[in-house]
Backbone as CSV, one residue per row, in Angstrom:
resi,resn,N_x,N_y,N_z,CA_x,CA_y,CA_z,C_x,C_y,C_z
1,VAL,-6.207,-17.986,10.740,-5.373,-18.601,9.732,-5.356,-17.689,8.512
2,VAL,-4.162,-17.356,8.066,-4.002,-16.517,6.889,-3.929,-17.418,5.661
3,ALA,-4.625,-17.025,4.623,-4.627,-17.806,3.383,-3.306,-17.615,2.656
4,ALA,-2.296,-18.350,3.122,-0.966,-18.246,2.523,-0.177,-19.510,2.824
5,GLY,0.870,-19.715,2.044,1.781,-20.822,2.299,1.129,-22.191,2.245
6,ARG,1.557,-23.055,3.160,1.070,-24.453,3.168,-0.410,-24.556,3.500
7,ALA,-0.965,-23.572,4.194,-2.394,-23.620,4.521,-3.234,-23.689,3.250
8,LEU,-2.804,-23.001,2.216,-3.544,-23.019,0.951,-3.526,-24.399,0.305
9,GLU,-2.460,-25.137,0.519,-2.366,-26.478,-0.051,-3.074,-27.509,0.821
10,ALA,-2.935,-27.366,2.139,-3.440,-28.386,3.061,-4.921,-28.242,3.392
11,ILE,-5.407,-27.015,3.519,-6.800,-26.820,3.949,-7.518,-25.752,3.113
12,PRO,-7.470,-25.862,1.797,-8.080,-24.819,0.959,-9.589,-24.682,1.156
13,GLN,-10.233,-25.729,1.595,-11.688,-25.694,1.761,-12.135,-24.721,2.852
14,TYR,-11.221,-24.277,3.694,-11.574,-23.366,4.778,-11.465,-21.896,4.392
15,PHE,-11.056,-21.622,3.176,-10.889,-20.246,2.739,-11.967,-19.870,1.740
16,GLN,-12.605,-18.746,1.994,-13.614,-18.247,1.078,-12.929,-17.371,0.039
17,LYS,-13.220,-17.623,-1.209,-12.608,-16.832,-2.282,-13.159,-15.416,-2.256
18,THR,-12.249,-14.466,-2.500,-12.634,-13.063,-2.562,-12.198,-12.490,-3.900
19,GLN,-12.645,-11.295,-4.189,-12.344,-10.620,-5.453,-10.848,-10.387,-5.606
20,LEU,-10.346,-10.587,-6.804,-8.927,-10.402,-7.095,-8.627,-9.026,-7.685
21,GLU,-9.645,-8.322,-8.102,-9.471,-7.001,-8.712,-9.361,-5.933,-7.631
22,GLY,-8.702,-4.833,-7.970,-8.630,-3.680,-7.082,-7.352,-3.638,-6.260
23,PRO,-7.125,-2.499,-5.599,-5.889,-2.299,-4.836,-5.794,-3.205,-3.618
24,CYS,-4.571,-3.392,-3.150,-4.334,-4.255,-1.992,-4.648,-3.577,-0.668
25,GLU,-4.705,-2.288,-0.656,-4.885,-1.548,0.579,-6.070,-2.076,1.380
26,GLY,-5.826,-2.400,2.646,-6.881,-2.867,3.526,-7.196,-4.344,3.421
27,GLU,-6.417,-5.080,2.642,-6.716,-6.493,2.441,-6.185,-7.398,3.540
28,THR,-5.108,-7.016,4.180,-4.507,-7.885,5.174,-5.088,-7.605,6.551
29,PRO,-4.821,-8.466,7.527,-5.328,-8.210,8.877,-4.814,-6.890,9.467
30,MET,-3.682,-6.379,8.976,-3.128,-5.149,9.526,-3.725,-3.900,8.885
31,GLU,-4.422,-4.000,7.801,-5.013,-2.906,7.040,-4.011,-1.840,6.637
32,ASN,-4.101,-1.374,5.420,-3.261,-0.312,4.865,-1.773,-0.564,5.064
33,THR,-1.380,-1.799,5.038,0.007,-2.149,5.312,0.981,-1.612,4.269
34,LEU,0.541,-1.364,3.052,1.447,-0.871,2.021,1.648,0.638,2.098
35,THR,0.580,1.381,2.335,0.684,2.836,2.340,0.972,3.406,3.721
36,ASN,0.614,2.693,4.765,0.813,3.178,6.124,1.067,1.984,7.047
37,PRO,2.241,1.374,6.929,2.486,0.153,7.697,2.534,0.392,9.210
38,ARG,1.812,-0.448,9.928,1.840,-0.421,11.392,2.584,-1.622,11.947
39,CYS,2.818,-2.586,11.086,3.428,-3.836,11.512,4.390,-4.298,10.425
40,LEU,5.594,-4.661,10.828,6.590,-5.185,9.901,7.023,-6.557,10.386
41,THR,7.494,-7.362,9.471,8.075,-8.656,9.824,9.562,-8.578,9.507
42,ILE,10.381,-9.005,10.463,11.811,-9.079,10.207,12.187,-10.547,10.183
43,GLU,12.593,-11.003,9.014,12.941,-12.398,8.805,14.349,-12.682,9.336
44,PRO,14.681,-13.938,9.626,16.036,-14.277,10.079,17.134,-13.790,9.123
45,SER,16.801,-13.671,7.846,17.771,-13.199,6.854,18.037,-11.698,6.992
46,GLY,17.190,-11.008,7.770,17.288,-9.566,7.912,16.268,-8.825,7.067
47,SER,15.601,-9.536,6.176,14.597,-8.931,5.311,13.486,-8.294,6.148
48,VAL,13.193,-7.037,5.854,12.120,-6.309,6.532,10.935,-6.317,5.571
49,ASP,9.894,-7.028,5.943,8.739,-7.213,5.064,7.574,-6.351,5.512
50,VAL,7.035,-5.587,4.573,5.878,-4.743,4.838,4.587,-5.544,4.637
51,CYS,4.689,-6.623,3.907,3.572,-7.526,3.661,4.175,-8.898,3.395
52,TRP,3.363,-9.876,3.081,3.804,-11.254,2.911,4.974,-11.347,1.926
53,HIS,6.184,-11.555,2.421,7.405,-11.672,1.614,7.604,-10.499,0.659
54,LEU,7.197,-9.319,1.090,7.355,-8.098,0.297,8.329,-7.197,1.042
55,SER,9.587,-7.325,0.670,10.676,-6.679,1.397,10.826,-5.200,1.050
56,ILE,11.117,-4.405,2.083,11.402,-2.979,1.879,12.833,-2.645,2.306
57,GLY,13.597,-3.655,2.643,14.981,-3.439,3.051,15.506,-4.630,3.815
58,ASN,16.751,-4.502,4.280,17.367,-5.570,5.049,18.018,-4.968,6.288
59,ALA,17.544,-5.400,7.449,18.013,-4.847,8.721,19.459,-5.225,9.023
60,LYS,19.998,-6.214,8.335,21.410,-6.568,8.514,22.317,-5.633,7.722
61,GLU,21.725,-4.945,6.746,22.502,-4.043,5.894,22.237,-2.570,6.183
62,THR,21.031,-2.267,6.656,20.600,-0.891,6.895,19.896,-0.836,8.246
63,PRO,20.176,0.167,9.060,19.476,0.262,10.347,17.955,0.283,10.153
64,LEU,17.258,-0.445,11.000,15.803,-0.539,10.908,15.161,0.844,10.975
65,SER,15.666,1.703,11.828,15.099,3.051,11.944,15.161,3.789,10.606
66,ARG,16.235,3.598,9.871,16.373,4.245,8.562,15.406,3.639,7.549
67,ILE,15.282,2.312,7.564,14.336,1.651,6.652,12.936,2.183,6.882
68,ILE,12.556,2.320,8.141,11.206,2.782,8.487,11.011,4.253,8.107
69,THR,11.943,5.109,8.492,11.758,6.548,8.223,11.853,6.883,6.733
70,GLU,12.608,6.100,5.979,12.757,6.385,4.553,11.743,5.650,3.673
71,TYR,10.892,4.840,4.290,9.911,4.090,3.507,8.919,5.035,2.831
72,ASP,8.797,4.909,1.538,7.837,5.680,0.758,7.280,4.755,-0.311
73,TRP,6.070,4.292,-0.098,5.470,3.321,-0.997,5.391,3.832,-2.431
74,GLN,5.326,5.136,-2.622,5.198,5.681,-3.969,6.504,5.644,-4.758
75,ARG,7.631,5.448,-4.082,8.921,5.374,-4.779,9.263,3.960,-5.228
76,ASN,8.581,2.970,-4.707,8.840,1.585,-5.090,7.798,1.187,-6.138
77,PRO,8.198,0.984,-7.389,7.224,0.711,-8.451,6.329,-0.496,-8.184
78,LEU,6.872,-1.522,-7.588,6.078,-2.720,-7.297,5.031,-2.423,-6.226
79,ILE,5.449,-1.816,-5.133,4.516,-1.517,-4.046,3.491,-0.483,-4.493
80,LYS,3.904,0.481,-5.287,2.972,1.484,-5.803,1.894,0.817,-6.658
81,ALA,2.315,-0.101,-7.526,1.344,-0.817,-8.375,0.370,-1.622,-7.524
82,LEU,0.882,-2.283,-6.496,0.008,-3.080,-5.627,-0.955,-2.194,-4.848
83,ALA,-0.468,-1.071,-4.326,-1.321,-0.171,-3.549,-2.409,0.464,-4.415
84,GLU,-2.082,0.711,-5.671,-3.040,1.384,-6.547,-3.919,0.435,-7.353
85,GLU,-3.370,-0.734,-7.751,-4.114,-1.634,-8.635,-4.227,-3.066,-8.135
86,GLY,-3.435,-3.427,-7.145,-3.447,-4.802,-6.663,-2.651,-5.718,-7.580
87,PRO,-2.657,-7.023,-7.296,-1.861,-7.961,-8.084,-2.293,-8.061,-9.546
88,MET,-3.534,-7.744,-9.835,-3.964,-7.767,-11.240,-3.223,-6.687,-12.028
89,GLY,-2.846,-5.598,-11.363,-2.050,-4.557,-12.002,-0.678,-5.066,-12.401
90,LEU,-0.101,-5.935,-11.558,1.188,-6.540,-11.902,1.044,-7.436,-13.122
91,LEU,-0.046,-8.188,-13.164,-0.268,-9.082,-14.305,-0.475,-8.291,-15.596
92,LYS,-1.172,-7.157,-15.508,-1.397,-6.337,-16.704,-0.079,-5.874,-17.313
93,ARG,0.909,-5.629,-16.466,2.206,-5.154,-16.937,3.057,-6.289,-17.517
94,GLN,2.683,-7.516,-17.237,3.447,-8.688,-17.672,2.540,-9.604,-18.493
95,LYS,2.183,-9.181,-19.673,1.207,-9.934,-20.486,1.564,-11.404,-20.696
96,PRO,2.827,-11.763,-21.021,3.126,-13.191,-21.184,2.886,-13.975,-19.888
97,LEU,3.210,-13.362,-18.771,2.999,-14.003,-17.478,1.504,-14.126,-17.175
98,ALA,0.745,-13.110,-17.527,-0.691,-13.094,-17.244,-1.409,-14.270,-17.893
99,ARG,-0.947,-14.687,-19.053,-1.599,-15.805,-19.747,-1.458,-17.119,-18.990
100,ARG,-0.474,-17.209,-18.090,-0.253,-18.455,-17.346,-1.031,-18.524,-16.035
101,PHE,-1.764,-17.471,-15.697,-2.490,-17.451,-14.435,-3.980,-17.668,-14.665
102,ASP,-4.523,-18.622,-13.955,-5.958,-18.896,-13.982,-6.538,-18.316,-12.703
103,LYS,-7.305,-17.247,-12.823,-7.847,-16.554,-11.653,-8.599,-17.482,-10.703
104,SER,-9.209,-18.507,-11.242,-10.020,-19.398,-10.403,-9.182,-20.196,-9.401
105,GLU,-7.871,-20.218,-9.590,-6.996,-20.983,-8.697,-6.590,-20.213,-7.441
106,TYR,-6.953,-18.935,-7.346,-6.477,-18.104,-6.243,-7.598,-17.723,-5.292
107,VAL,-7.297,-17.797,-4.010,-8.281,-17.550,-2.958,-8.535,-16.061,-2.772
108,ASN,-7.468,-15.261,-2.801,-7.610,-13.827,-2.573,-6.439,-13.085,-3.221
109,LYS,-6.430,-11.786,-3.065,-5.372,-10.963,-3.663,-3.999,-11.327,-3.115
110,CYS,-3.921,-11.624,-1.830,-2.627,-11.971,-1.218,-2.052,-13.239,-1.848
111,HIS,-2.900,-14.226,-2.053,-2.488,-15.474,-2.669,-1.969,-15.221,-4.086
112,LEU,-2.742,-14.476,-4.878,-2.335,-14.161,-6.246,-1.053,-13.336,-6.249
113,CYS,-0.958,-12.354,-5.392,0.213,-11.480,-5.337,1.490,-12.273,-5.054
114,ALA,1.434,-13.146,-4.068,2.611,-13.948,-3.714,3.050,-14.807,-4.893
115,GLU,2.107,-15.404,-5.591,2.450,-16.264,-6.727,2.982,-15.452,-7.909
116,VAL,2.389,-14.298,-8.173,2.867,-13.449,-9.274,4.287,-12.993,-8.990
117,ARG,4.547,-12.523,-7.768,5.883,-12.027,-7.436,6.938,-13.128,-7.489
118,LYS,6.554,-14.364,-7.195,7.506,-15.478,-7.305,7.973,-15.640,-8.745
119,ARG,7.079,-15.410,-9.676,7.373,-15.654,-11.088,7.925,-14.442,-11.834
120,LEU,7.912,-13.274,-11.218,8.368,-12.070,-11.892,9.887,-11.966,-11.982
121,ASN,10.610,-12.697,-11.153,12.074,-12.646,-11.142,12.555,-11.206,-10.958
122,LEU,12.075,-10.581,-9.890,12.385,-9.185,-9.604,13.780,-9.023,-9.023
123,PRO,14.439,-7.902,-9.319,15.753,-7.652,-8.727,15.644,-7.407,-7.227
124,LYS,16.709,-7.717,-6.507,16.747,-7.511,-5.062,16.443,-6.034,-4.762
125,GLY,15.607,-5.813,-3.747,15.290,-4.465,-3.344,14.031,-3.922,-4.002
126,LEU,13.469,-4.648,-4.952,12.233,-4.194,-5.588,11.067,-5.027,-5.076
127,GLY,10.935,-5.072,-3.763,9.816,-5.774,-3.169,9.989,-7.269,-3.083
128,THR,11.221,-7.744,-3.153,11.483,-9.168,-3.009,12.597,-9.356,-2.009
129,ARG,12.872,-10.580,-1.671,13.951,-10.851,-0.735,15.252,-11.020,-1.443
């Protein structure tokens, strides 16, 4: 069970809290998914996700082979920040937003990252759907 989505609301007692500081690299079951993705999710909308709802393109608009071959985590400011600093790095860049987050409410970096990205109101193509 991945600590994400409804599982966090329905069965939070089954998740052990982990450190929220530091880069995301190696945090997911796929390991190094941001810098060296081995597994992608293609949503019904066509969104190609390198991590939990972290889009790197849309397969309905761009051939999947092109999305994969042109993927460079260092060119996407959001993914670069996550790979180098983790979700706390995103919060540091958004001071007003950071004041609204209570670290004690988050199980792990993935949980915090998903919630931060929901509230950032990012433009399409910058790591969102």
